[in-house]
C-alpha positions in Angstrom: 7.4 -76.7 -27.5 4.2 -75.6 -28.1 2.9 -75.3 -30.8 1.3 -72.6 -32.9 -1.7 -72.4 -34.4 -3.9 -70.7 -36.9 -6.7 -69.7 -34.7 -8.8 -68.6 -37.8 -8.6 -72.8 -37.9 -9.7 -73.3 -34.3 -12.7 -73.2 -32.2 -11.3 -70.3 -30.7 -11.8 -68.0 -33.7 -14.1 -66.0 -33.5 -13.8 -65.4 -29.8 -9.7 -65.0 -30.8 -11.0 -62.3 -33.0 -13.1 -60.4 -30.7 -10.8 -60.3 -27.6 -7.2 -60.9 -28.8 -6.6 -56.9 -28.8 -9.6 -55.9 -25.9 -7.8 -53.8 -23.5 -9.7 -56.3 -20.6 -9.9 -59.8 -21.7 -9.9 -61.3 -18.3 -13.2 -63.1 -17.0 -13.0 -64.2 -13.2 -15.7 -67.1 -11.9 -16.3 -67.5 -8.1 -17.4 -70.7 -7.0 -17.6 -72.3 -3.6 -15.8 -75.6 -3.4 -16.6 -78.2 -0.3 -13.3 -80.2 0.6 -14.2 -81.5 3.0 -12.8 -84.9 1.8 -9.5 -82.5 1.0 -8.7 -81.9 4.4 -9.6 -85.2 5.7 -6.8 -87.3 2.9 -4.3 -84.4 4.3 -4.9 -85.2 7.5 -5.3 -89.4 6.6 -2.5 -89.7 4.7 -0.2 -86.7 6.1 -0.2 -84.9 2.7 0.2 -81.3 2.0 -3.5 -79.6 1.5 -2.0 -77.3 -1.2 -0.5 -79.7 -3.0 -3.1 -81.8 -3.0 -5.7 -78.8 -4.1 -3.0 -78.0 -6.9 -3.2 -81.8 -7.8 -7.2 -82.0 -8.7 -6.6 -78.8 -10.3 -4.0 -80.1 -12.9 -6.6 -83.4 -13.4 -9.5 -81.0 -13.6 -8.1 -79.1 -16.4 -5.8 -82.1 -18.2 -9.8 -83.1 -19.1 -10.7 -79.7 -20.7 -9.1 -79.5 -23.8 -8.6 -75.4 -23.9 -6.3 -75.9 -21.1 -4.1 -76.7 -23.3 -4.1 -73.3 -25.4 -2.2 -69.7 -24.7 -2.8 -67.0 -26.4 0.7 -65.4 -26.4 1.2 -61.9 -27.8 -0.7 -62.4 -30.9 0.0 -65.6 -31.2 -2.4 -68.9 -29.8 -0.5 -71.6 -28.6 -1.7 -75.2 -28.3 1.0 -77.7 -25.7 1.3 -81.0 -24.9 1.2 -80.7 -21.1 -0.1 -78.7 -18.3 2.0 -77.5 -15.0 0.3 -76.5 -11.6 2.5 -73.3 -10.6 2.0 -72.2 -7.1 4.1 -69.6 -5.1 7.1 -70.7 -2.5 7.9 -68.8 0.5 12.3 -69.1 0.1 14.8 -69.4 3.3 14.7 -65.2 3.5 11.3 -64.8 3.8 10.3 -63.7 -0.2 8.8 -65.5 -2.7 9.7 -67.9 -5.7 7.1 -68.8 -8.5 7.7 -72.8 -8.8 6.0 -75.1 -11.0 5.2 -78.2 -11.3 4.5 -80.9 -14.0 1.0 -82.0 -14.1 0.7 -85.9 -13.5 -2.3 -88.1 -13.1 -0.1 -89.9 -10.0 -0.7 -88.2 -7.3 2.8 -89.8 -5.6 4.0 -88.9 -8.3 2.7 -85.2 -8.6 3.5 -85.1 -4.5 7.3 -86.8 -4.8 7.9 -83.9 -8.1 5.7 -81.2 -6.3 7.9 -81.7 -2.2 11.0 -82.0 -4.6 10.7 -78.6 -6.4 9.4 -76.3 -3.8 12.0 -77.5 -1.9 14.7 -76.4 -4.0 13.0 -73.0 -4.8 12.4 -72.5 -1.8 16.3 -73.2 -0.9 18.0 -71.6 -3.9 15.5 -69.2 -3.8 14.6 -69.1 -7.5 11.8 -69.8 -9.5 11.4 -72.7 -11.8 10.0 -71.4 -14.6 8.4 -74.8 -17.1 6.5 -72.3 -19.5 8.6 -73.6 -22.3 7.5 -77.0 -22.6 4.0 -76.9 -20.0 1.4 -75.3 -20.3 0.8 -73.2 -17.0 -2.0 -73.2 -14.4 -1.0 -70.0 -12.0 -2.2 -70.4 -8.5 -1.9 -68.2 -5.3 -3.0 -69.7 -1.5 -3.2 -67.1 0.3 -3.9 -69.0 4.1 -3.5 -66.0 6.4 -7.5 -64.7 6.3 -10.5 -66.0 5.0 -11.6 -64.9 2.0 -14.7 -64.9 -0.5 -12.7 -64.4 -4.0 -9.7 -62.4 -5.9 -9.6 -60.5 -8.7 -6.9 -59.8 -10.1 -5.4 -56.4 -12.5 -4.3 -57.7 -15.6 -1.3 -56.8 -17.2 -0.5 -58.3 -20.3 2.4 -59.7 -19.4 0.6 -63.0 -18.7 -2.6 -65.0 -19.8 -2.3 -68.1 -17.9 -5.9 -69.2 -15.8 -5.1 -68.2 -12.6 -6.8 -70.1 -9.0 -6.8 -68.4 -6.4 -8.1 -68.8 -2.5 -7.9 -68.4 1.4 -7.8 -70.3 4.4 -10.8 -73.2 4.6 -13.5 -72.9 6.7 -15.4 -74.9 8.9 -18.8 -75.1 8.2 -20.4 -77.5 11.4 -19.0 -80.5 10.0 -17.7 -79.9 6.7 -15.3 -77.7 5.6 -15.6 -75.3 2.5 -13.0 -73.0 0.3 -14.1 -69.8 -2.0 -11.8 -70.2 -5.0 -11.4 -67.8 -8.0 -10.6 -69.0 -11.3 -9.2 -65.8 -13.8 -8.9 -66.6 -17.6 -7.9 -64.9 -21.1 -11.2 -64.8 -23.5 -9.4 -66.0 -26.2 -8.6 -69.2 -24.7 -11.9 -70.3 -23.0 -15.4 -69.0 -23.0 -17.3 -69.4 -19.1 -19.0 -72.5 -20.2 -15.5 -73.9 -20.4 -14.3 -72.6 -17.0 -17.5 -73.8 -15.7 -17.2 -77.0 -16.3 -13.0 -76.6 -15.3 -15.0 -76.1 -11.6 -17.3 -78.6 -12.1 -14.5 -81.1 -12.5 -12.5 -80.0 -9.6 -15.4 -80.2 -7.9 -15.6 -83.6 -8.8 -12.1 -85.2 -8.8 -12.0 -83.4 -4.6 -14.6 -85.7 -3.9 -13.2 -88.5 -5.2 -9.5 -87.8 -3.8 -8.9 -91.0 -1.9 
């Protein structure tokens, strides 16, 4: 279970005071990633591209302590574990939400990814781990190339959210613009920027 923190006793005290009651507290950053290595690893090891990107997202987030925090209502919670959410098309052609516990071992993460997404697709049910895990949302709109996505803030979910479209080929490289949306009580732009830099490094280092 997550632990409730006293915001005024954390490094997020000032940001929490400024942003917890703001009508539009979300910030969106855009970055174009070089995913050439991700495409190559996907083809060489016959692994799903989106699974590999989800794995890199989890690994990059695990190195930024603010990703373990989440504002819920007017509370600030701290989690011990991360999960990465993915959207699954079920057997009826509709969409379900599926959370994947993050593991820093790629084979373990892949095994869980395949198991959970298959279960969600076959049963037409969401898999929700938010009671135990700080969930990073993702959305892949692979039907087209996108420059970025900005979501409308509803106040229901404050989780960070990474979204992307279809990757594009540039000569001998592959590029993928991504959007990162986050709640300002959870982190500042510097933390989000560090995550995006980490994400690019994890993509480069993947084997």
